[in-house]
Each structure stands twice: as structure tokens, then as C-alpha cells.
C-alpha positions as CSV (number, residue, x, y, z in Angstrom):
1,M,-4.3,-21.8,8.4
2,D,-2.4,-23.5,11.3
3,L,-0.4,-20.8,13.1
4,N,0.7,-20.8,16.7
5,S,0.1,-18.0,19.1
6,Q,3.4,-16.1,18.4
7,Q,2.9,-16.4,14.7
8,K,-0.6,-15.0,14.9
9,K,0.6,-12.0,16.9
10,T,3.3,-11.4,14.3
11,V,0.8,-11.4,11.5
12,I,-1.5,-9.1,13.5
13,A,1.3,-6.6,14.2
14,S,2.4,-6.6,10.5
15,F,-1.2,-6.2,9.4
16,L,-1.9,-3.3,11.8
17,G,1.3,-1.6,10.9
18,W,0.4,-1.5,7.2
19,T,-3.3,-0.7,8.0
20,L,-2.5,2.4,10.0
21,D,0.3,3.4,7.5
22,A,-2.3,3.3,4.8
23,F,-4.8,5.2,7.0
24,D,-2.3,8.1,7.3
25,F,-1.8,8.1,3.6
26,F,-5.4,7.9,2.5
27,L,-6.6,10.7,4.8
28,L,-5.1,13.1,2.3
29,T,-7.1,11.8,-0.6
30,F,-10.4,12.9,1.1
31,L,-9.0,16.3,1.9
32,L,-7.5,17.5,-1.4
33,T,-10.2,20.0,-2.2
34,D,-10.3,21.4,1.3
35,I,-6.5,21.9,1.5
36,A,-6.6,23.5,-2.0
37,A,-9.3,26.0,-0.8
38,E,-7.3,26.9,2.4
39,F,-4.1,27.5,0.5
40,H,-5.8,29.3,-2.4
41,T,-4.7,26.9,-5.1
42,E,-6.1,24.2,-7.3
43,V,-6.5,20.4,-6.7
44,P,-3.6,19.4,-9.1
45,A,-1.2,21.5,-7.1
46,V,-2.2,19.7,-3.9
47,T,-2.0,16.3,-5.6
48,K,1.8,16.9,-5.7
49,A,1.6,15.8,-2.0
50,I,0.6,12.3,-3.3
51,F,3.4,12.4,-5.9
52,L,6.0,13.4,-3.2
53,T,4.8,10.7,-0.8
54,L,5.1,8.0,-3.4
55,A,8.3,9.3,-4.8
56,T,10.2,9.3,-1.5
57,R,9.0,5.9,-0.3
58,F,11.9,4.0,-1.9
59,I,14.3,6.0,0.3
60,G,12.6,4.7,3.4
61,A,12.4,1.2,2.0
62,F,16.1,1.1,1.4
63,F,17.1,2.9,4.7
64,F,14.9,1.0,7.1
65,G,15.3,-2.3,5.2
66,M,19.1,-2.1,5.5
67,L,18.8,-1.4,9.2
68,A,16.4,-4.4,9.6
69,D,18.7,-6.7,7.7
70,R,21.5,-5.7,10.1
71,Y,19.8,-5.2,13.5
72,G,16.6,-7.2,13.1
73,R,13.0,-6.9,11.8
74,K,11.3,-6.2,15.1
75,P,13.2,-3.1,16.5
76,I,13.4,-1.3,13.2
77,L,9.7,-1.9,12.5
78,M,9.0,-0.2,15.9
79,L,11.2,2.7,14.9
80,N,9.5,3.0,11.5
81,I,6.0,3.1,12.9
82,V,6.8,5.9,15.4
83,S,8.5,7.8,12.6
84,Y,5.6,7.8,10.2
85,S,3.1,8.5,13.0
86,V,4.9,11.7,14.2
87,I,5.6,13.1,10.8
88,G,2.1,12.4,9.6
89,A,0.6,14.3,12.5
90,L,3.0,17.3,11.9
91,A,1.2,18.0,8.6
92,A,-1.7,19.4,10.7
93,F,0.5,22.4,11.6
94,S,1.5,23.4,8.0
95,P,1.4,27.2,7.6
96,N,1.4,27.0,3.8
97,L,1.4,24.5,0.9
98,G,5.2,24.4,0.6
99,I,5.7,23.2,4.2
100,F,2.8,20.8,3.8
101,L,4.4,19.3,0.7
102,A,7.8,19.0,2.4
103,L,6.2,17.1,5.4
104,R,4.4,14.7,3.1
105,A,7.7,14.0,1.3
106,L,9.2,13.2,4.7
107,F,6.1,11.1,5.6
108,G,6.8,9.1,2.4
109,I,10.3,8.2,3.6
110,A,8.9,6.9,6.8
111,M,5.9,5.2,5.2
112,G,8.2,3.5,2.7
113,G,9.9,1.3,5.3
114,E,6.9,-0.4,6.8
115,W,5.7,-2.7,4.0
116,G,9.1,-4.5,3.6
117,L,9.7,-4.8,7.3
118,G,6.3,-6.1,8.1
119,S,6.1,-8.5,5.2
120,S,9.5,-10.0,5.8
121,L,8.9,-10.4,9.5
122,A,5.6,-12.2,8.8
123,M,6.7,-14.4,5.9
124,E,9.9,-15.6,7.7
125,S,7.8,-16.5,10.8
126,I,5.1,-18.7,9.3
127,P,5.0,-22.1,7.5
128,P,5.1,-22.1,3.7
129,S,1.6,-23.5,3.4
130,A,0.1,-20.4,5.1
131,R,1.9,-17.8,3.0
132,G,-0.8,-17.3,0.4
133,M,-3.5,-16.6,3.0
134,V,-1.2,-14.4,5.1
135,S,-0.1,-12.5,2.0
136,G,-3.7,-11.6,1.3
137,I,-4.2,-10.7,5.0
138,L,-1.2,-8.4,5.0
139,Q,-2.0,-6.7,1.8
140,C,-5.6,-6.2,3.0
141,G,-4.1,-3.9,5.6
142,Y,-3.9,-1.3,2.8
143,P,-7.6,-1.2,1.8
144,A,-8.5,-1.7,5.5
145,G,-6.5,1.6,6.2
146,Y,-8.4,3.2,3.3
147,L,-11.7,2.0,4.7
148,L,-10.8,3.3,8.2
149,A,-9.9,6.7,6.7
150,A,-13.3,6.7,4.9
151,V,-15.2,5.8,8.1
152,V,-13.3,8.5,10.1
153,Y,-13.9,11.1,7.3
154,G,-17.6,10.3,7.2
155,L,-18.1,10.3,10.9
156,L,-15.8,13.2,12.0
157,Y,-15.2,15.6,9.2
158,G,-17.1,18.8,9.6
159,Q,-18.5,17.9,13.0
160,K,-18.5,20.5,15.7
161,I,-17.6,20.1,19.3
162,G,-18.5,23.4,20.9
163,D,-16.6,26.1,19.0
164,F,-14.2,23.5,17.4
165,T,-14.9,22.2,13.9
166,F,-13.3,19.0,12.8
167,G,-11.5,20.2,9.7
168,W,-8.6,18.8,7.6
169,R,-5.9,19.8,10.2
170,A,-7.7,17.9,13.0
171,M,-7.9,14.8,10.7
172,F,-4.1,14.7,10.4
173,L,-3.7,14.8,14.1
174,L,-5.2,11.3,14.1
175,S,-1.9,10.2,12.6
176,F,-0.5,9.9,16.2
177,I,-2.7,6.8,16.8
178,P,-0.5,4.3,15.0
179,A,2.4,4.8,17.4
180,L,0.4,2.8,20.0
181,I,1.1,-0.4,18.0
182,V,4.7,-0.2,19.1
183,L,3.6,-1.2,22.6
184,F,2.0,-4.3,21.3
185,I,5.0,-5.2,19.1
186,R,7.5,-4.7,21.9
187,S,5.6,-6.9,24.3
188,H,4.1,-9.6,22.2
189,V,6.0,-10.0,18.8
190,P,9.1,-12.2,18.6
191,E,12.0,-11.5,16.2
192,S,12.0,-13.3,12.8
193,P,13.3,-16.9,13.4
194,A,15.1,-16.8,10.0
195,F,16.9,-13.6,11.1
196,V,17.8,-15.1,14.5
197,E,19.2,-18.2,12.8
198,A,21.2,-16.1,10.3
199,Q,23.1,-14.5,13.1
200,K,25.0,-17.8,13.5
201,S,26.3,-17.6,9.9
202,V,28.1,-15.1,7.7
203,K,25.7,-13.4,5.3
204,P,26.7,-12.0,1.9
205,G,26.8,-8.2,1.6
206,L,24.0,-6.2,0.1
207,V,25.9,-5.1,-3.0
208,E,27.2,-8.6,-3.6
209,T,23.7,-10.0,-3.4
210,L,22.1,-7.3,-5.6
211,Q,24.8,-7.8,-8.3
212,K,24.0,-11.5,-8.3
213,H,20.3,-11.0,-8.6
214,W,20.0,-7.7,-10.5
215,G,17.9,-9.2,-13.4
216,I,15.0,-10.3,-11.2
217,A,15.2,-7.0,-9.2
218,L,15.0,-4.9,-12.4
219,Y,12.1,-7.0,-13.7
220,A,10.2,-6.7,-10.4
221,V,10.6,-2.9,-10.3
222,V,8.9,-2.7,-13.7
223,L,6.2,-5.0,-12.5
224,M,5.6,-2.9,-9.3
225,M,5.5,0.3,-11.4
226,F,2.4,-1.1,-13.1
227,F,1.0,-2.4,-9.9
228,N,1.3,1.0,-8.3
229,F,-0.4,2.7,-11.3
230,F,-3.1,0.1,-10.8
231,S,-3.6,0.7,-7.1
232,H,-3.1,4.5,-6.9
233,G,-4.7,5.1,-10.3
234,T,-8.0,3.6,-9.1
235,Q,-8.0,4.9,-5.5
236,D,-6.3,8.2,-4.9
237,L,-8.5,10.5,-7.0
238,Y,-11.7,8.5,-6.6
239,P,-13.1,10.6,-3.7
240,T,-12.3,13.7,-5.7
241,F,-14.1,12.2,-8.7
242,L,-17.1,11.6,-6.5
243,K,-17.1,15.1,-5.1
244,K,-16.2,17.2,-8.1
245,Q,-17.8,15.3,-11.0
246,H,-20.9,14.1,-9.2
247,G,-21.2,16.7,-6.4
248,F,-21.7,14.1,-3.6
249,D,-21.5,15.1,0.0
250,A,-19.0,13.8,2.5
251,H,-21.4,11.1,3.8
252,T,-22.0,9.7,0.3
253,V,-18.3,9.8,-0.7
254,S,-17.5,8.0,2.6
255,W,-19.9,5.1,2.1
256,I,-19.1,4.5,-1.5
257,T,-15.4,4.4,-0.5
258,I,-16.2,2.0,2.3
259,V,-18.0,-0.4,-0.1
260,A,-15.0,-0.2,-2.5
261,N,-12.6,-1.2,0.3
262,I,-14.8,-4.0,1.4
263,G,-14.4,-5.3,-2.1
264,A,-10.6,-4.8,-1.8
265,I,-10.5,-6.8,1.4
266,V,-12.6,-9.6,-0.2
267,G,-10.3,-9.6,-3.3
268,G,-7.0,-9.6,-1.3
269,L,-8.1,-12.5,1.0
270,A,-9.6,-14.6,-1.9
271,F,-6.8,-14.3,-4.3
272,G,-4.1,-14.6,-1.7
273,A,-5.5,-17.9,-0.7
274,L,-6.2,-18.9,-4.3
275,S,-2.5,-18.4,-5.2
276,E,-1.6,-21.4,-3.0
277,K,-3.7,-23.6,-5.4
278,I,-3.2,-22.1,-8.8
279,G,0.2,-20.3,-8.3
280,R,1.1,-16.6,-7.8
281,V,1.3,-15.7,-11.5
282,N,-2.1,-17.2,-12.4
283,A,-3.8,-15.7,-9.5
284,I,-2.6,-12.2,-10.4
285,T,-3.6,-12.7,-14.0
286,L,-7.1,-13.8,-13.1
287,A,-7.6,-10.9,-10.7
288,C,-6.6,-8.3,-13.4
289,L,-9.1,-9.7,-15.9
290,I,-11.9,-8.9,-13.5
291,A,-11.1,-5.2,-13.9
292,F,-12.4,-4.9,-17.4
293,P,-16.1,-5.6,-16.9
294,A,-16.0,-3.3,-13.9
295,L,-14.8,-0.2,-15.9
296,P,-18.2,1.1,-17.2
297,L,-19.9,0.8,-13.8
298,W,-17.0,2.2,-11.9
299,A,-16.2,5.2,-14.0
300,Y,-19.4,6.1,-15.9
301,S,-22.3,5.3,-13.7
302,T,-24.4,8.2,-12.4
303,T,-26.1,6.9,-9.3
304,P,-24.3,6.3,-5.9
305,F,-25.5,2.7,-5.8
306,M,-24.2,1.8,-9.3
307,L,-20.9,3.6,-8.6
308,A,-20.6,1.6,-5.4
309,V,-21.2,-1.7,-7.2
310,G,-18.5,-0.7,-9.8
311,A,-16.1,0.4,-7.1
312,F,-16.6,-2.9,-5.2
313,V,-15.8,-5.1,-8.2
314,M,-12.9,-2.9,-9.3
315,Q,-11.2,-3.1,-6.0
316,V,-11.8,-6.9,-5.9
317,A,-9.7,-6.9,-9.0
318,V,-7.0,-4.4,-7.9
319,Q,-6.4,-5.7,-4.4
320,G,-7.0,-9.3,-5.5
321,A,-3.9,-8.9,-7.6
322,W,-2.1,-7.0,-4.9
323,G,-3.0,-9.7,-2.3
324,V,-0.5,-12.0,-3.9
325,I,2.4,-9.5,-4.0
326,P,3.7,-9.7,-0.4
327,V,4.4,-13.5,-0.7
328,H,5.4,-13.3,-4.4
329,L,8.1,-10.6,-3.8
330,N,9.4,-12.3,-0.6
331,E,9.7,-15.6,-2.4
332,L,11.6,-14.0,-5.3
333,S,14.0,-12.2,-3.0
334,P,17.4,-13.5,-1.7
335,G,17.3,-14.2,2.0
336,A,20.2,-11.9,2.9
337,V,18.3,-8.8,1.8
338,R,14.7,-9.9,2.3
339,A,14.0,-6.9,4.6
340,T,15.5,-4.5,2.1
341,L,14.8,-5.8,-1.4
342,P,11.0,-6.5,-1.5
343,G,10.2,-3.2,0.1
344,F,12.8,-1.4,-2.1
345,I,11.4,-3.0,-5.2
346,Y,7.8,-2.1,-4.2
347,Q,8.7,1.5,-3.4
348,A,11.0,1.9,-6.5
349,G,7.9,0.9,-8.5
350,N,6.1,3.6,-6.5
351,L,8.7,6.1,-7.5
352,A,8.3,5.2,-11.2
353,A,4.5,5.6,-10.9
354,S,4.5,8.5,-8.5
355,Y,3.5,11.2,-10.9
356,G,0.3,9.3,-11.8
357,G,-1.9,11.4,-9.5
358,P,-1.0,14.8,-10.9
359,Y,-1.0,13.4,-14.4
360,Q,-4.5,11.9,-13.9
361,A,-5.8,15.2,-12.4
362,G,-4.4,17.1,-15.3
363,I,-6.2,14.9,-17.8
364,A,-9.4,15.0,-15.8
365,E,-9.4,18.8,-15.6
366,A,-8.5,19.5,-19.2
367,P,-11.2,21.1,-21.3
368,G,-13.7,18.4,-22.6
369,S,-12.3,15.7,-20.3
370,S,-13.5,14.3,-16.9
371,Y,-12.3,12.4,-13.9
372,G,-14.2,9.4,-15.0
373,Y,-12.3,9.3,-18.3
374,A,-8.9,9.7,-16.6
375,L,-9.7,7.0,-14.1
376,A,-10.9,4.5,-16.7
377,L,-8.0,5.2,-19.1
378,F,-5.5,4.4,-16.4
379,A,-7.2,1.3,-15.0
380,G,-7.8,-0.3,-18.4
381,V,-4.3,0.3,-19.8
382,V,-2.5,-0.7,-16.7
383,A,-4.5,-3.9,-16.2
384,V,-3.4,-5.0,-19.7
385,C,0.3,-4.2,-18.9
386,I,0.2,-6.2,-15.6
387,I,-1.3,-9.2,-17.4
388,V,1.5,-9.1,-20.0
389,V,4.4,-8.5,-17.6
390,I,3.4,-11.0,-14.9
391,R,3.5,-13.8,-17.4
392,F,7.3,-13.5,-17.5
393,S,7.6,-13.8,-13.7
394,P,9.3,-16.9,-12.2
395,E,6.9,-19.0,-10.1
396,K,8.4,-19.6,-6.6
397,R,5.4,-20.8,-4.7
398,G,6.4,-22.7,-1.6
399,Q,10.0,-21.4,-1.5
400,V,11.8,-22.1,1.8
401,M,12.8,-18.8,3.4
402,T,16.2,-18.5,5.0
403,V,18.4,-15.5,5.4
404,V,21.6,-17.1,4.1
405,D,22.0,-17.7,0.4
406,G,22.9,-21.2,-0.6
407,E,20.4,-22.7,1.8
408,I,17.3,-22.0,-0.4
409,S,15.5,-25.1,-1.5
410,R,11.9,-26.1,-2.4
411,A,9.6,-27.1,0.4
């Protein structure tokens, strides 16, 4: 992967932005039972925080994306990172469940902007031949953030410093950390060259562009709905599954989740790179097929070791498929709305899939059911759906990225 110094810094900044965004989000998944206990409610009630975060992300994708298409990727990315950092940390001061849920909804708006901004900035700044690998790197920020949350949870949660115990509120205070990335972006990351070049031309409006490309946008939203079911359906309740169904302690839950996210990083990097050779559609299909042999180990094993093996393979599949998505959506999107449309499509899919967490928890806690069954049901059905739907996708590997329609051609 031949990138110059500025391109490498752009990729690093985009990766870190998504990593720490995911870190903020996944902290919650380790703390559902503790928050439920403090607010005297059940886990399904607290999982509404996951639902609200996912459901509001499309608002942020649209709002921050429009700003970035008008004012530039770099300054709006900085604004977005500060926003989700501050709002994420404010959850630590929630006096009741209602306020906590409201803050997580606002966090979802802020979180929703980062993916589209970071991916468009990176993809417009690198040569076409590097996009597959960079796509995998960027999407690996998500499991890297989950892994970081697992490490922090395992090391800090429940620890005492004098009279202070590191509980769930202190964990959310760590959300202030991502704001430090803004200093790096401000000093070292250049604006997207495609955006800079576009300022010399007249770009078509957002409404005009969406009207022209509504078919591919609608298709992509359906695709991303299934992708988000695949991701969140295999990740968000897995720590709860390990704690409630198997009774594992925080240390065991942490290391199993770490192993799972190592698998996710391996999958994202491997299939992102592979997509440059076999195409985006074929790489996603192959990754999803790997999920099926992982299901029994992942959902029905009884020992920590075998559950970790299953979790590793499952996340190779899940994030292997996801590793192709940043480049695939950016290649499908018209240049004039590339900061808006990929992120909006991604988060609109999140909205469509946002009730998956509470629905899974409801199935898991129904009489005669289990978390293992609910997880396996979602993963198996959704993998089939992605394989079917992705076969209808256009293949745009190597598409030249500009910000003015009419200039797009094959590399």
C-alpha cells in the first residue's frame, strides 16, 4: 500500500475517529446489567439505550454530512468528534434512566456523523489501488474500539482507588478522551483533495443528486439494514450473554470479547484487501459464508475457550464483510454528496435495524428461551439475507472519486 505521509496521517485520523467513536458506544454493552440494577429495572429496558443510539445516528449522518459537503471534511470531522466525546461523557451524570436514555439518543446523533466524514475524507485522499486495504483498516476501527472497551472494562471496572470504586459512571467519563484526536487532525491532516478541487466548479444540489440516484440509495439502505443486524446482532448482547447465561466474571467476559475483536480486525483487514482482487460483492459473500460453521461454537459452547474460538471465527465473518463497506458505499455514491450519502445510508440502515437489541433481549428472556438461541437466530438469518441482497449490487471497484458529477470514470 503506497501512501505518502499526508495520506497516512489522514487514514490514521479517520481510523482513530471511528475507533474511539465505537469505544464510546460499546462501553454501554458491558454495563447493561449494572445500569439496570442501579435504576431498579430490567436489562431489556436499558437496551433501549442501544436502540435510541442506533435510531438517531441517521440524523447526525445527514446533518454533519451536509455540513461537510459544504464546508469541508476536515473541520466538520473535528466538530463531530468533540460533540460525541462531550455528550458521551455526560451520561455519567444521569440521575435516572429517562435522562440516561435521552443522552444516549443525543450521543447517537453525534456518533452518526463520524463514519461518513472519516470514510469520505480517507477515500478521496488515497489512490484507487489502496482503497480495499484502507477500507478494511477504517472499518477495523469499529472492532478496535470494541476491543479497547473490553480491555478497559477488564482492567478498570470494579477497581478501587482509595474510597473510589470504578463503576459504570466512571467508565462513561472516559468518553472525554476522543476529543484529543482533534488536536492531531487540526495540525496534521489536510483537507480532501477532491473537495478542494470541487470548489473550482459548480456542484449539483443535494436534492437534485438524490433524485437522480434514488434507486441505488434505496437499495443500499436495505443492504445496510441487514449489515447492521449482522453487526449489532452478534456484538451488543454478547457480553450480557456471557454474564447472564454463563455466569462469567468481568475478567472472563473481557478476554472472550478481546479475542472476538481480534478476529474482527483480522477479518476486516483480510477481506478489505481481498476485495481488490475478487471484487467487493464476492468478498462480502465469502465473508458471510464463514458465519455458518461458527454458529454452534459461538452460541452453544459451554466453556470459555470454545466460546472464544466461536466468537473469533464469527467476528472474522461479520467484520470481514463489513471491511468492504467503506469503500463499496463510497464507490457507489455520487461525488457531490459523498460526505452525506454513504454515512446517511449506513445510519438509515442502522435506524431500520435499531430495535434489534431490545427484540433480541425479549426473545432471550422469554420463558424457555436463551440468549444463545436469540443470538444464533439473528446471525444465521441475517447472513443469508446479506448473501442474497449483495448479489444485486453494482460492482464499482476502482471507481475514480471526484466531487463533481459528470467527471466520474473508470480508473
